[in-house]
C-alpha positions, 0 to 999 in steps of 0.5 A: 299276321298279328304277333300281338293282339290286345283287346279291351285291356284294363289294369289296376294297382290295388283297385286303382285303375291305371289302364282302361280300354286298350286295344291294338295289334302289332303285325308281322313286318310292322314298327309300332311305337308306344308314347305318352306322358311320364307316368302314363303306365307305358311300361306297365302295359308292356309288362301286361303284354309279356305276361309279367302282370295280369290284366283285370279286364280284356285279353292279350294274345301273342302268336305262338308261331311266326309267319313261317310257322315256326315258334315265335321268338321274342326279344324283350328289353326292359327299361333298365338293363344296367344292373350287372355285377361289377365283377361279372367276368365276361367281355362285351363280345362274349356277353353279346355272343351268348345271345346266339347260344339260344339258337340251339348252339350250346357247346357248339362253335359259332359259325360265320352267320353267328358272327355276322349277327354279333357284329351287326348287333354291336354296331347297332348300339355303337359298342363295336370298339368296346368289344374287349372291355369287361362288363364290370368296367362299363358305364350304366348307359353302356351296359344298357346298350350291350343288353340291347345288343345281346337281344339283337344277336338272338335275331327274334321275330318280335322285339318288345323294347322299353325306351331302348335308346337310353344312353345313346347319343343323337347319331347312335339313336338315328342309326338304331332307328334305321336298323329297326326300320330295316328289320321290319321292311326287309326281314319281316320283324315286328317291333313294339317300342316305348319311346319319348323320341317320337318327334324324330321317328315319323319316317320310321314307324308304321303306327303310334299308340298314344296313352292319354289320361282319361278326362274326369278320372279321379285316378291317373287312369290312361286310355289310348288313341292311335294313328298311322305313321308314314303315308 
């Protein structure tokens, strides 16, 4: 089942083409990575997919339902999530917990299932030991991590992640990629992730979309190549 379907997408900034002839799908249970050189418009492509920008050509379709026929839940993590107000009065745990309230639980007591998702989300980004810290006391990288943890706590069907491992060390990144693989294989989640860490991801992803500069282009315009990951 296609959760994302991109067909012949083209996009320009002020009539300057930056993306051309982009076509791919992201299916339920599939881990797809999006790669390319710096400035290859990877974040721009994600913003087109999310509806934050409008393509000049082609279409983007996101499924309205998940594989069970319920409304598709999307967890989007942009490239920078660390611009929290220094005086934000929440603790790390309270902030990540708020992701569970999106599941129709406003003003309701969180149950054991909610707490399990919160604990798993904190552990996935290596922030379980900082659970009682105030957000304003965190570093930029730590704020990025808890923003990511909050999205994980919502338990979405589709993850759209823009360089989510910013600020993580090598061990934390490996644990995070294991979690993503687990979510696709065991829980049928779909993942589209921008990354520069593709050299260590071969054992995790199912498909790679690589943006490449078009030859003889007067602008920095990128098209795509793609290939499967694990055999």
